[in-house]
Structures are given as C-alpha cells and as structure tokens.
N, C-alpha and C positions, 0 to 999 in steps of 0.2 A: 504493500500500500504506499509505504513511504517513496518507493521508485515511481509508482504510477503519480503520485501527487508533485513530484518533482519533473515528471515527463514534460518536454516542451518540443516534441519533434514536429507536432502540427505548425508550429511558429518557426521552427530554425530549419527543418527539413521536410516539409510539407510534400505530399504526393501530388497535390494540386495547388490551390490558392491558399495562402496561410490563413488560420484561424483569425478573424478580425479583431479579437481581443486577447488579453493575457489568460492562458489556459487556468481553468479552476475544474479540476477532476471532482464530478460528484458521484459517488458510489458507495455501497454499503456492503461489506464483506467480513466474514471471519471463517475461521477453520471449521466451526461448530454447526454453521448454518445448514437447514435441511431442506430448505424452500428457496429456489431463486426466481427472482423477477428479471427476466431478460427483455429490457425495454428498449426504446429507441435513443434517444439522447435527452438531456436535461432541457427544458424550457428556460425562458428567460427569468420566470419566477423562481424556479429552483436554483438558476444561476445567482440570482440576486441575494436569496436566502441562504444558499449553501446546502440545502435539503432537498433529496429527491422527492418527487411527488407531493410537495407542500403546496398544492393548489387544488381547484374543484375536481380534477382528473383523479388526484389522489384520493380524495373523498370517495369519490365513485369506485376507484379500484378496491378500496379497503371494504365498501359495502359488497362487492362481487365476491370478495375473498371471505367475508365474514369476520373481519379482524378489525379489533380497535387500534387507535393510533399507537399505543404503547407497545403492542406485540408487533405491529408492522414495521416499527423503527427499532427494534431490537435485534441487533445486528448477529447475535448468537444463534438466532433462529431464521431470520429473514435476510437473505442477500438480495441486493439490487445490483445488478450488473447491465448497464446499458450498452448498447453498440459503440456508442460515441461518448466518452466520459464527460465531454465539456458541451456547454451549449454551442451549437455550431453556427449561431447568428441567422439572420433572415435574408430571404432572398428577395428580389425586386418587387415582388408582389406583397412583401410582408410575412409571407410565411416563414416557418422555421426551415432552415438548411436541412439536407440529410446528414445523418450522423458522419463524424469525420472518420475516413476509412483507416487512418494511422493507427486507431485504437485496436482495430482487429488486427492488422499486420503486427503489431509489437506486443500485444499483450493477453487478447482472449484466450489462445491456446494455453499460454503458460498459466493463466489465473485459474482456469478450469480445472487444470490437471492437478491443482493442489487444494481442491476442495472436495475432499472424498466422502463427506457426510450428505451432500446433496441427495434428495430423494424425489424432489418434484420440480420440474421446470415449467414455468409460465412464461410461454414465448407471446411478446406483444409486438405486432407490426410486421411488415415485410422485410425489413432490414434483419430483425432477429431471425426469422423464417430462412433467409438465405444462409445464415450461418449455422442455426441449430437443425434445419431440415432442408439442407442443400438440394435434395431431390425433389422439393416441392417449390424451389424458389422461382420458377417461370408461372406458376399458378397464380391466379388472384387470392388476395388475403382472405376474402369471403369463401372462395372456394375450399380454402384449406380449414377456415374455422368451421364450416359446414361439417368437415370430415373428422372433427374432434375425437369421436369415439375411436375410430379406427387408428388415429395418430396414438392416442393414449394406449390402447392395447399394444400397438406394435413397438411403443418403447418402454413398457413396462420390463422390470420393475421399478425403474426411474422415470415415470411417464412425463411426456411433454403436453401441455395442454396449451392451445394456441388461442389467444385472445385478439380482439380488435383493441385499439387504444381507447381508453376510457374517456376520451375527449367527447363533449358533449356535441361535436360536428357529426359523431357517428349515430346520433339518434334516429335518423330517418331509417337506417339500414337496420338497427335494432327492433324498431317498430315493425320493419317488413319481415323480420325473421324471428317469430315468436319463440322459436325453439331456444334462442340464446337465454332470454330469462326464465323460461320454463323447464328447461333441460339442463343446459350447460351450465349455468350458474349455479344451481343446487348441487350438481355434481362436483364442481369445482369447491364448494364450500366443504363438502364431505371429504374430499382429497386432502384440502389444507388441513381441516381438523384431525383427520387420520395422521398426518406425518407429523403434525406437531403434538401428537399424544392426547388430544383433548376427547377422542372417542376412541373406542375398541374396534378391532379389526371387523367386527360383524357389523 
C-alpha cells in the first residue's frame, strides 16, 4: 500500500496523456479481507474526501450489499480495489474519464496475488469485467449482468458477481430489468452475509 500511494507513473511515465492532477490513490485493502469490490475509478467526491464510495452511489451500493457504513469501511473484511486508483479527471463533456491503464499494468496482478482470503468478488462496470472476466469483455455490461447466475456458479468457490455501477444514471435500466432488484440483489445480500459469517451455510 505504501508503494501504491507513492506511485507517480501516471504523471511521470504515462501510457497516454498524464493524469491532470497530483495522484491520490484511493483504495481499501488488507490481507484478511474476504470480499472485494472491484470498481471502476474514484469520482471527484471520493478524490476530494479521500474515501471510496463516499457519495450517493456508495449509499446505494451499501444498500445492495445489505451492509452498514461501519462494516463497508472495515478494511479487515471488505477490500475496495478500483481498476484505476485515482480520479481520472473529466472528459470534454464533463463525464469521468476511463480508469487509468497504468494501475492494471503495474499493480493489479501483484495486489490480487497477495490477498489469499478473498472469497467473493463484486465486479462493477465494463473495465472490471475486462480484467476479471476477460472472456466476456466484448459483451455489453448488461448482457453480462443478466448472466450473473452462470458466472457465479462457474467461478465458485470464490464467485464473481457482476453489478452495474450504483449511479442513479442506471435507474432506467434497473426499472426495465426487474430481475436485478427481485433476484440478484437478494442473492447478493445472502452471499455477502454468508462470506462475512453473519449467516450459516444453509
């Protein structure tokens, strides 16, 4: 973690355009974490606060997981490893740029190799799919989310569950796909509770 927080490769030796501001890696990791949230990249609010998912999207994600804020930010149980560790800046339309590619190139394989206790991977967004489920990277995010049962079964006993970003921009898709809140979210909460030891295996 000290090496990651000291990293300046996206400013000093970037793969493309340099990061437009000073790096501020935002992630949550410990060797005992059992669940990992594999997200996209911190937004500007997280960048300003220095805390991942400290915004309305985080409130919604915690609701999906059935977790209170204290548990969500307990690094001994929950890891948060975005595909880009720093806020990438805005594009010309005012939207967030994609996660910086340097993080995957330099850090992700090394980081996941030293987290042996992980039991549940929550994969959020297309960039996380490209890394954690490379065979599905050419499919739409929604096609992969719809196939959540098969993916979880195929990746057991350390299942991957694919989620859309908890942004309110996805409200329309969620309304048009009632399976998400009716089936996927309840199953997700059961997985999370089981892995954290809050319910039995039955």
